[in-house]
Backbone as CSV, one residue per row, in Angstrom:
resi,resn,N_x,N_y,N_z,CA_x,CA_y,CA_z,C_x,C_y,C_z
1,MET,-2.234,29.590,-9.650,-1.920,28.854,-10.862,-1.225,29.775,-11.852
2,LYS,-0.321,29.229,-12.587,0.345,30.007,-13.615,-0.601,30.169,-14.797
3,THR,-0.317,31.149,-15.630,-1.216,31.423,-16.756,-1.286,30.270,-17.732
4,ASP,-0.144,29.591,-17.995,-0.193,28.464,-18.930,-0.998,27.301,-18.347
5,GLN,-0.950,27.135,-17.032,-1.758,26.092,-16.400,-3.242,26.417,-16.515
6,LYS,-3.577,27.696,-16.382,-4.980,28.102,-16.522,-5.468,27.841,-17.938
7,LYS,-4.621,28.146,-18.916,-4.995,27.904,-20.310,-5.194,26.413,-20.566
8,LEU,-4.274,25.617,-20.050,-4.393,24.167,-20.216,-5.665,23.643,-19.548
9,ARG,-5.959,24.165,-18.367,-7.139,23.729,-17.627,-8.420,24.047,-18.414
10,LYS,-8.444,25.217,-19.048,-9.616,25.576,-19.860,-9.788,24.623,-21.032
11,LEU,-8.678,24.111,-21.544,-8.718,23.152,-22.649,-8.941,21.720,-22.155
12,GLY,-9.029,21.544,-20.821,-9.253,20.213,-20.250,-7.994,19.380,-20.209
13,ARG,-6.861,20.046,-20.036,-5.572,19.351,-20.005,-4.748,19.824,-18.809
14,GLN,-3.688,19.073,-18.523,-2.819,19.405,-17.405,-1.439,18.817,-17.675
15,ARG,-0.398,19.446,-17.123,0.972,18.942,-17.277,1.317,18.069,-16.065
16,CYS,1.841,16.883,-16.339,2.283,15.975,-15.282,3.600,16.491,-14.725
17,THR,3.713,16.541,-13.399,4.942,17.042,-12.786,6.075,16.022,-12.854
18,ALA,5.766,14.765,-13.104,6.800,13.734,-13.162,7.371,13.589,-14.576
19,CYS,6.505,13.357,-15.543,6.979,13.130,-16.912,6.960,14.405,-17.760
20,ARG,6.359,15.466,-17.241,6.295,16.788,-17.886,5.472,16.799,-19.169
21,LYS,4.687,15.763,-19.411,3.840,15.702,-20.606,2.494,16.338,-20.312
22,ILE,1.900,16.912,-21.338,0.559,17.482,-21.213,-0.436,16.387,-21.569
23,LYS,-1.375,16.148,-20.640,-2.326,15.055,-20.809,-3.725,15.544,-20.464
24,PRO,-4.766,14.839,-20.942,-6.138,15.200,-20.582,-6.380,15.020,-19.089
25,LEU,-7.326,15.754,-18.539,-7.609,15.697,-17.098,-8.028,14.300,-16.643
26,GLY,-8.602,13.531,-17.536,-9.013,12.172,-17.195,-7.843,11.255,-16.874
27,LYS,-6.645,11.656,-17.217,-5.443,10.853,-16.958,-4.825,11.170,-15.600
28,PHE,-5.520,11.968,-14.778,-5.047,12.341,-13.446,-6.092,11.928,-12.423
29,TYR,-5.624,11.403,-11.296,-6.548,11.064,-10.213,-7.170,12.339,-9.654
30,LYS,-8.400,12.220,-9.173,-9.061,13.361,-8.549,-8.478,13.593,-7.157
31,ASN,-8.396,14.866,-6.770,-7.931,15.233,-5.440,-8.516,16.603,-5.117
32,SER,-9.568,16.628,-4.346,-10.280,17.877,-4.076,-9.456,18.864,-3.256
33,SER,-8.399,18.399,-2.602,-7.591,19.328,-1.807,-6.613,20.124,-2.669
34,ASN,-6.358,19.675,-3.896,-5.498,20.428,-4.808,-6.299,21.531,-5.483
35,LEU,-5.609,22.565,-5.920,-6.260,23.734,-6.505,-7.109,23.379,-7.719
36,GLY,-6.582,22.576,-8.607,-7.330,22.210,-9.812,-8.240,21.022,-9.629
37,GLY,-8.232,20.412,-8.458,-9.098,19.264,-8.201,-8.516,17.956,-8.705
38,ARG,-7.267,17.963,-9.147,-6.609,16.757,-9.653,-5.226,16.607,-9.036
39,GLN,-4.702,15.390,-9.051,-3.330,15.157,-8.609,-2.374,15.858,-9.569
40,THR,-1.147,16.073,-9.143,-0.175,16.722,-10.013,0.539,15.720,-10.912
41,GLU,0.570,14.438,-10.515,1.151,13.386,-11.338,0.045,12.668,-12.093
42,CYS,0.343,12.248,-13.315,-0.641,11.474,-14.062,-0.766,10.080,-13.440
43,ILE,-1.800,9.367,-13.809,-2.064,8.048,-13.247,-0.893,7.102,-13.507
44,PHE,-0.342,7.127,-14.716,0.760,6.244,-15.068,1.978,6.516,-14.190
45,CYS,2.378,7.779,-14.043,3.546,8.122,-13.237,3.314,7.806,-11.761
46,ALA,2.109,8.053,-11.277,1.787,7.744,-9.880,1.881,6.243,-9.635
47,ARG,1.405,5.460,-10.593,1.466,4.006,-10.470,2.917,3.520,-10.476
48,GLN,3.729,4.075,-11.369,5.136,3.687,-11.439,5.858,4.028,-10.132
49,ARG,5.584,5.212,-9.592,6.207,5.624,-8.330,5.773,4.703,-7.192
50,ARG,4.482,4.360,-7.165,3.955,3.492,-6.119,4.569,2.090,-6.203
51,LEU,4.699,1.550,-7.427,5.287,0.225,-7.594,6.757,0.219,-7.199
52,ALA,7.483,1.272,-7.550,8.895,1.369,-7.177,9.038,1.455,-5.664
53,ARG,8.178,2.220,-5.030,8.208,2.364,-3.574,7.907,1.026,-2.907
54,ARG,6.929,0.310,-3.436,6.564,-0.987,-2.872,7.737,-1.965,-2.978
55,LYS,8.417,-1.959,-4.133,9.554,-2.846,-4.330,10.681,-2.498,-3.358
56,GLN,10.985,-1.214,-3.194,12.027,-0.792,-2.265,11.663,-1.163,-0.828
57,HIS,10.403,-1.001,-0.479,9.964,-1.330,0.879,10.091,-2.830,1.133
58,ARG,9.754,-3.636,0.142,9.868,-5.088,0.272,11.328,-5.488,0.498
59,ILE,12.243,-4.870,-0.258,13.670,-5.145,-0.097,14.131,-4.749,1.305
60,TYR,13.691,-3.574,1.756,14.054,-3.099,3.091,13.553,-4.058,4.165
61,CYS,12.297,-4.510,4.043,11.721,-5.402,5.055,12.456,-6.734,5.112
62,ARG,12.788,-7.284,3.949,13.510,-8.558,3.939,14.883,-8.421,4.570
63,ALA,15.580,-7.306,4.282,16.892,-7.079,4.882,16.768,-6.917,6.394
64,TRP,15.728,-6.202,6.842,15.513,-6.008,8.279,15.264,-7.357,8.955
65,GLU,14.443,-8.198,8.305,14.149,-9.504,8.878,15.401,-10.361,8.998
66,LYS,16.284,-10.294,8.009,17.541,-11.047,8.090,18.426,-10.534,9.221
67,ARG,18.509,-9.204,9.341,19.351,-8.616,10.386,18.810,-8.904,11.772
68,ASN,17.509,-9.046,11.908,16.875,-9.185,13.223,16.219,-10.552,13.414
69,ARG,16.764,-11.561,12.797,16.172,-12.901,12.867,16.064,-13.392,14.311
70,ASP,17.127,-13.221,15.092,17.108,-13.678,16.487,16.050,-12.932,17.292
71,ARG,15.969,-11.643,17.081,14.985,-10.818,17.788,13.558,-11.253,17.451
72,ARG,13.303,-11.507,16.159,11.975,-11.942,15.739,11.630,-13.306,16.324
73,ASN,12.603,-14.235,16.298,12.351,-15.576,16.832,12.085,-15.534,18.327
74,ARG,12.834,-14.694,19.041,12.627,-14.549,20.477,11.223,-14.005,20.763
75,ALA,10.804,-13.001,20.008,9.470,-12.421,20.187,8.389,-13.451,19.865
76,ARG,8.610,-14.259,18.833,7.653,-15.303,18.466,7.510,-16.339,19.578
77,ARG,8.664,-16.762,20.123,8.632,-17.745,21.215,7.889,-17.200,22.427
78,LEU,8.159,-15.947,22.773,7.472,-15.336,23.917,5.968,-15.267,23.679
79,TRP,5.572,-14.915,22.470,4.140,-14.819,22.156,3.492,-16.195,22.263
80,ARG,4.173,-17.208,21.728,3.613,-18.566,21.776,3.447,-19.044,23.207
81,ARG,4.437,-18.753,24.054,4.324,-19.139,25.462,3.181,-18.411,26.153
82,LYS,3.059,-17.124,25.871,2.053,-16.295,26.530,0.632,-16.717,26.150
83,TYR,0.428,-17.051,24.873,-0.920,-17.333,24.379,-1.145,-18.807,24.043
84,ALA,-0.328,-19.699,24.563,-0.424,-21.121,24.221,-1.792,-21.692,24.585
85,ARG,-2.275,-21.383,25.792,-3.574,-21.929,26.209,-4.705,-21.444,25.315
86,GLU,-4.727,-20.155,25.006,-5.786,-19.599,24.174,-5.758,-20.192,22.765
87,VAL,-4.559,-20.314,22.209,-4.419,-20.867,20.862,-4.863,-22.324,20.837
88,ASN,-4.437,-23.081,21.826,-4.834,-24.500,21.886,-6.335,-24.646,22.071
89,ALA,-6.948,-23.790,22.874,-8.400,-23.843,23.064,-9.118,-23.542,21.749
90,LEU,-8.639,-22.564,21.023,-9.241,-22.246,19.727,-9.080,-23.398,18.740
91,ARG,-7.929,-24.036,18.758,-7.706,-25.187,17.863,-8.649,-26.330,18.197
92,ARG,-8.807,-26.616,19.510,-9.715,-27.687,19.920,-11.148,-27.380,19.496
93,ALA,-11.569,-26.134,19.694,-12.928,-25.747,19.315,-13.124,-25.873,17.805
94,TYR,-12.123,-25.486,17.043,-12.214,-25.575,15.584,-12.309,-27.033,15.139
95,ARG,-11.463,-27.877,15.720,-11.488,-29.296,15.362,-12.812,-29.945,15.737
96,ALA,-13.361,-29.563,16.893,-14.641,-30.131,17.323,-15.758,-29.710,16.368
97,ALA,-15.738,-28.441,15.950,-16.749,-27.963,15.012,-16.629,-28.678,13.684
98,LYS,-15.416,-28.885,13.208,-15.197,-29.611,11.949,-15.650,-31.054,12.052
99,ALA,-15.399,-31.671,13.195,-15.794,-33.059,13.401,-17.317,-33.180,13.375
100,GLN,-18.017,-32.214,13.934,-19.476,-32.248,13.943,-20.035,-32.044,12.546
101,GLU,-19.369,-31.229,11.741,-19.809,-31.007,10.363,-19.745,-32.276,9.536
102,THR,-18.711,-33.080,9.732,-18.520,-34.278,8.926,-19.468,-35.403,9.335
103,HIS,-19.950,-35.400,10.593,-20.840,-36.473,11.043,-22.258,-36.094,10.919
């Protein structure tokens, strides 16, 4: 640890590596594998990064699905053919159980 980080730690504070602001230790997630026992990003910055990543991943997945629509449909059809008997048996059992509940 650098000397300024040690001083901050003694005061119960830490610098966020994302926003570069000095914040209390309570504003950082715990992480026992890190030297100071806390994450290097504050909770707010970590949340913003996670939300941005989730949004980018959602965009990527939708684009992939559009590009591979035929491939996905073919795989779906094959799965339905392969497991048609099992799925139909489960549906019949479910309907029979529901019918018994109502009577």
